[in-house]
N, C-alpha and C positions, 0 to 999 in steps of 0.2 A: 255320391248317393248311395243310399243304403240299398241292400239287396231287394228289399220291399219297400218300395217309396210310399210316402203318404199322399193320399188322394183326398181331396177336401170337396164334397158335394153339398151345394148351398141352393135352397129352394124353400120358399115359404109354404109350399104345398107338401104335406107329409107323404101323400100317395106317390107324387113325382120322385121325391127322395128315395122312396123304397125301390122303385123301378130303376132309378139310376144306380142305386148301390148293387143291385142284382147284377147290372150290366158290367159294373166296372171291379166288382170285388176280386175277380181273377188276376188284376193287373197290380195289385198292391193293397196296402192297408187303408181301408176306407174310413174316413170321418164324416160326420155330417153336421150341418147347421141349417137352421130354419130361418135365420136372417143375415145380413151383410154384417151386423154388428158383432153377432156370435162368432161368425166366420173370421173376422179380423182378430179377434182374441185368439182364436185356434192357430191362425197363421203366425202368429208372434211366439208360439210355444216351440218352434222348430222349423227346419227345412221342409217345404212341399215339394212333391214332385208335380202334381197336377192340381188345378183347381177347375171344377165345372160348376158355373153359377149362372142362375136364373137372371134375366135382366130386370124384369119389373119384380120388386120386392118392397115392402112397406119400410121406409127408412132408406138405409143405405141400398143403392141400386148395384146390380152386376158390374158395370162399367165402373162405378166409384171404387167399389171394392178391388178391382183389378189395378185401378190407379195406385192403391196404397200397396198392393201386393208387389207390383213392379218396383216400388221404391224399396221394399224390404229385399226382394231377391228377383232380379231381372230374368233369371233362368227358369223360374215356375212357369210351367205350361198353363195355357188360360183358355178354356172353351166357354163361349158365351151361348147360353140358350135363350130362346124368347119365342113367345106365341103372338108377339105384337110386332107392328110395323114401326119399330124404333130406328128408323133409317138413319136419321141425323146422329143419333148417339153412337149407333154401331160403326158408322163412317169413321166417326171422331176418334173412336176407341182404336179402330184398325190403323188410321193414320198416325196415332201417337205411340203405335206398338204395344198398346195395352192387351190386346187379345191375339192369340194366334189361330183361333178358328172360330166360325160362327155358324151354328146350326139351329134351323128352325124347328121349333116343337109342332107336331111330335116327330122326333127323328127316330131312325130305326136303331135297334141295340147294335146291328153289325157296323153301321156308320159311326155311330159313337165310340164304339170299341176300337175300331180301326183308327180314328182320329186320334184317341186317347193313347193308343200303343204307339203311334208314330211319335207324338209329342213327348212321351215319356223316354223314348230313345233319344230325342234330341235333347231333352233335359240332362239326362245321363251324360251324353257327349260334352255338353257344355261344361257341366261341374267338374268332368275329368280333364278337361282342357284347362280349366282355371287351377285344378289340383297339380297338374303338370307344370304349369307356369310356375307356381309357388316352389315345386320340386327344383325346377331349373334356377330359379333365383337363390335358392339355398346352396347351390354348388360352390358358391364363392364364401368360404367360411371366415373369410376376414371381413366380411360386412358386419357393421356395428350398429346395434338398435338401442336408443336410449329409452330406459323405462323409467318415467317420472311419475312419482306418486307421493301422496303425505305420509303414508304409514309404511312400515317395514313389511307387514303382512301383504299389502297391496302389492308393494314392489316385487315381493317374492312371486305372487300370483301371476304378474306380469312375465316375469322372467321365465317362469315354468311354461307359460302358454307360447313363448317365442323362441325358446332355446333350440327347437329344431329347424329354426329358419336362419337365425344369425347369432353372432356373439352378443350378448346382452350386458349393457352396463346400466346398472341400477342407480337412480340419482334423487335425492329429496328436491323439491321445487326451491328450497331456500338455498340450495347448494349450486344451481345451475350456474350462477354468475362466477363461481370459483373452480368449475371444471375445467379440465383441458380444453385446447380448441374444439369447439363443436364441429369443425370442418371433417373429423374423422369419423362423425355418425352420418350413416345414410338415412336414417329415419328416427323419429321420436314418437313414442306413445306416451301420452300423458293424462293423467286423470285430473279433471277440474271439478273441485268441490263447490257446487252452487250456493252452499251455505256460508262460505268463508268470503268475504268481501275482499280480502287481499289475495286470493288464490290465483286470479288472473294475472296480476301483477308479478307475481313470482315466476310466472311462465314465460314472460316477455322476452327472457334471453333466447328462447327458442328461435327468436326472429333472426339470430346470427347464423342459422343454418344456411349453408349455400344454396344457390338457386337450384332448382331441381330436387331438392331434399324435402321429404314429406314430413308432415306432423299430423298424426292421428289423435283426435281429441276424444276422450271418453268422459261425458259429463255426468255428475251425480247430482240428483235433485235439480233440474235444469229449470233455468227460467229463460223465456223468450228473449229478454232483454240482455241477459248475460250470454247466450249464444250468438246473438248478433253482435255484440262488442267482441267476443272472441274470435269470430271470423274475421272481423275488421283488423283486429290487432296481431293475429297469428296466422291468418291465411291458411288454416287447416285443410290438408287434402280430403279428410272424411271426419264427420262429427258422429260419433256414436252415444247413444244414451244408455246408461245401466238399466236391466242387466244386459251384459254382452256375452253372447255364448262363445266359448273359447274358439271353435271352429271359424266363427264369423271374424274374430279378430285376427286370427291366423290369416284368413283368406285377405283381409284388408290389408295387413302389413305385407303379406307376400306379394300382393300386386304391386308395390310402390317400391319394392327393393330392386337394385340392379340386376338386369337379367343377363344371362351368358350370351354374348354376342355370337349369333348363329355363323358368323363370318369366320370365327375363330376355331368352329368345328371343322372336321375333314368334310371335303365335299361329298356329297351323297354318292356312294359308290365308287370313289375315285380310285380305289385299288384294283378294280377289275375293268379289264377292256371294254367288256360288253355290259354296261351298266344300263340303269333306268334312262331312257332317252323318250324325248318328245317335246312339243312346244305348245300343246293343247292346255287349256285351263285345267281341264281334267287331270293330266298327268302332273302339271305345277301344284295343284293341290295335294297330290300324294306325296311329292317331294318335300312340300311344307310340312306335312304331317309327320314324315320320318325325321326330318330336323328337329320337331318338337320333341319327338318321343325318344330318339336316339340315345340322349345323355342319361336317362333314367333306367331302371331294371324292371318296370313292369310288364307283365304279359300282353302282348299284342296279338290280335285275330285279324288275319287279311283275308278279305272277301272278294271274290271274283270268279269269273267264267274261266274254265279251263284255257290255258294258253295266253292269259293276260299277262303273266310275268309276276306271279305271286312270290316265288323263290328270289326272283331278282330284288322285289322289295324286302324280303326277310334279310338278304344278304347286304343290302344297302343300310338297313338299320343296324346290323352288326357292325359293318365297317364303318359306319359313322359314329359308333358309340365308344366309350372307355374300355369295351371289351374287344376292340378290333384285333389286339395282338393275341388274342385267345383262339380257341378252335371254333369254327362254324360247322355244326354237324346237322346234316339233313337226311331226313327219313320219311318214306312215303308209306302211311300207316294203311292206305287202301291196298298196297301191292303185295302185303304178307299176309299169309294167315295167322290167326290170333296167336297160337302157341310160339310160332317162330317171331313174330313182332314183340311178344312178350321178352323173349330172350334177347332180342336185339335191344330193345330199349334198357332193361333192367340187368341184363347179364345172367350169367348162372355159375353155380358151384360145381365143382367137379363131382360126377355121379348122380347129378340132379334128374337126369333121364339117360336113356341108351344113347351112347355115342358122345355123352358130355365127359371126355376123358380129362379135362382140365378146366381149371377156373377161367372164366372168361368176363372181361368188363363190359358193361352194358353202355349204350350211347349217352346216357345220362352222366356216367363217369368220365366217358371220353371227352363230353363237351364242358366238364368241369372248368370254371373260369372263362367260360364263353357262352355261346349261343345254340340251343338246339332247336331245329326248325321241324316241325311236325306238320308235314303236308297231308292233306285230305284227313284231317282229324276227325271230321264227321263220320268217317267209315270205321272207328275204333269201336271194339265191343264194350260192352257194359262192364264186363270184369276189369278190363284195361283202364276204361275210364275211371273206375273207382280208384285204381293204383295211381294213375297219373294225378288225380286230385290231391292225393296224400302227399305226393312229390311236391306240388306246388305249395301246400299248405305248411309242410313241415320239413321241406328241404332235404328229405331223406329217402334212401332207396334200399331195398333188400333184394338180392339177387335170387334167382329162381333157385330153390333148394337149399338157401341159407337163412339163418336167423340173424345174422350180423347186420346191424345198421350201419349205412354209408352214408355220410353227409356230404351233400354235392351244393355247388354254387352255379347255378345254370340259369340262365334267362331263356324263358320259353316264348317262341314266336310260333304260331300256329296259322294254318290256311285251310280254306275248305272252298268248294263251289256250292255246297249243299245248303239247304235252309235249315239251319240249326234250331232256330226257334219252332220251325214246324215239326223237327224230329222230337223236340222237348215236349210238345203238345201231344206227340203220337207215343212219348215214353220210350223213345228209342236212343234218346241222348239225355245227360243228367243236366238237369237245370243249375245246380251248384257248381257244376264244372264250366258250364258256359259263363256263369256269372264271373268265374276265375279267369278264363282265358280272353274275355273280351273286356278287360279292364280298359283298353283303347282298341277301337275298331277303325281299320283303314280298308276303304272300299276302293279296289282297283277297277277303272271303268273299262267296259268292253272296247275293242277297236273300232266298232262301228259307231260308238257314241263320240270319237274323237278323230275324224276322218282327217283333220288336219295334220295329223302325224302321220299318216300312211305315205307321202312323198318323202318326208324326213327319214322315216325308217327304212324305206325301200332303198334310199341313196347310201344310208349307213350300211345295210346288209350288202349291197353291191360292192361296196369300198371293202369290206371284211372279206368277202369272197374273192375278190380280186387278189389279196394277198396270198392266196393259196391255189390261184388258177391263172394259167397263161392266158386266158380268154379275157382280155380288156374289153369291155362294152360301154355304151353310153345309154342311158335311160331317156327314151324320147318322150315327149309331152303326152302323146297318147297312149304310151304304155303305163304312165303315172296315172292318167286320167281313168284308164281301164282298171287299175288297182283300187282307185278311189270308189268306183261304182260297186265293188263287191261288198258283201254285208259281213264277212269273216266270221262265220260261227266258231272257228278255230282260233281266232284272234291273232295276235302277233305270231305265233307260232306257224300258222297258216300262212301269213304274210311272208315270212321268211322262206317257207317252202315254195311259194309260187315264185318268189325272185330267184331262188336258186335253181329252180327247174328251168326258167326261162334262161338263165346266163348259160346253163349246160347245153341248151339247144342251140345258142347263138354262135355265130362265127367271131373270131377276135377282131376287135375293133368295130363291129357291127353295132348300129342303134337299133335299141329293143323297142319294138313297137306293140300294139294290141294283138298283133297275129302271133307273137311269141307266147301269149297266154291262151292261145287256141287249144281246147282240150283240157286246160287246167280246171275250170270251172264244171265241167260235165261230171255229174255224178249219177250213180245208179240208185241211190236211196237218198232220202231227204237228209238235207245237211244238218238238221237239228237232232237226228236220231242218234243217241249214244251207241257206242259199240258194246257196251257192257252193262250189267246192272239187272235187276228184276223187271218184269214186265211192268209192273206199277211205277217203278222208279222211271223207266224208259218213257212211258206214256206221259208222266208228270212233267218231265224235262221237256217234252215236244210242246205240251200245253203251255208251259211257262215261257218259252222262247216264242211260241206264236202270240201270245198275249203281249209279251214285252215288246216283240216288233212292230206290233200294231199300235201299241201306245207310244213308241218312238216315233213311228210314221205320222201319227195323228196328233203329236204334241201334248199327249196325256187326256185328249178329249174322250171321256168315257163313252158318251153317246155314239160317235162316230166308230169307235172300236167296236162296241157291241154289235151295230149294224154291219161293220166289216166281217165279223167273225160269225154272224148268224145267231147272236145271243140276245136276250133281253138285258136291259140295264141291271135288273135285279141279279138276273143269273150271272152276268159277268162279275158284278160285286162280290157274289157269294164265291165264285170260282177263284177270284183273285185273293179273297181271304184265306180261302183253303189252300192256296198255292204259296202264301207268304208275300203276296204282292201288294197288298192293301196300302193305301195313303201313297207316300213316296218310295217304298220299299222296291219298287220296279226299277228306279233309276239306276 
């Protein structure tokens, strides 16, 4: 997706369109249409991030429009608005997956904006996943694709569009029967000229492609009868009609090429004794994302609360990637003053400041050929954010006090527990840098949302501690039950601390029980209260955790959450929007 996604607003009432545009214009490039037919014309002009459409319009309805848009790009976000009780049409659209959200008119600007923002995030992630799959499939440079077209110019265009995905062999339709065995080709892209009665017959040798190999057919001047006959004769994986955008063609071909077998990649974190561990659906999802993104070099942003294991995720990405033999360098951006962090990241020249008696390499240079992990990147100053953006875009650094440009090959993985989008709105974090850092986002779930992992992790920590301690102990069922009942605001780090303390208090060979946790849970201040930060940040953190805890407790039921916290539903919605918890962001 582009940095500024296309948003299409469709309503036959001009006043409604104006209100919708005012609500959505801060989220992307907003276009408008006063009919479903006009909207469909605009939809065919390029990828859309989001469509917000009224259900009842003269001619094409909102549901009918979404049916067409879904066929064009299934990832486009779709919000249906209606002031009528079109229950049957709405239920049918939901069941068929044609709409993502249904809002009754009039809806509040806050509700629409929160829903739209959540959907745009989802769309961005889906497109990035598709793009990553294409990148992974392109790893095998021995993959061959046939480009079959009547004219040399068309074959050259196909080759130019596909050369980043695979090795392309250009073939005239009449020459297919004379080609070397088609078994060498993983796929074929063929242009079928609807005006040539013999065009389909010339493509029939493509049926010799082995099972599982794909034919993608681009039809020029299509006739319905011709398309039906081509489908029967060739069994194409996909049929496209001209004009076909290059990006759409690349994506279609990339999806059918052989993918790198994840089983051939190193096991996630296998080079470290204490790697990512867990059996929950949440942690398995994180592991799947790591396996997906590890082979590429795109920047990754890891989100999660303190103590969830964000650095372990970063290490697992590095150790499962082609850069595993290179260095993994980690730095906590929130632990160093700005001037010292600048010197650490970029290095300095001799004489750059008092005490700089020699040249010093920065961490970008140290991490050359490997991965640089920027922990708590949300705490970085505006000046350093600008320098970091240049490194990402240009791949070059300048040491403090030097004008010499040094080129570096570094994959950047960053992490934060802060709400970066909220900081962008408050203008304390650069939006262009956020777009660069979160090409792919991995969200590490807090331990309270994956309690099934607690006994598993506790046993692992006990075994690990036993290797360095003479006190061999057994974890009793009541000990594990007591561990599971705790909420762990400190997450995995706190769990390890509790297990370690209990073992230290036990006698060798003793079975640990709930009594060994006595006193561990007692606190003299709220568990949610951060130990550092401005008063505003600390209060916001308490509010975020209180609301998130209530949402988890009541399974997202806003009415019950508002009652439990002593707020009105409107007040809760506004507070969640301000704290970056709108939509599904709290999960």
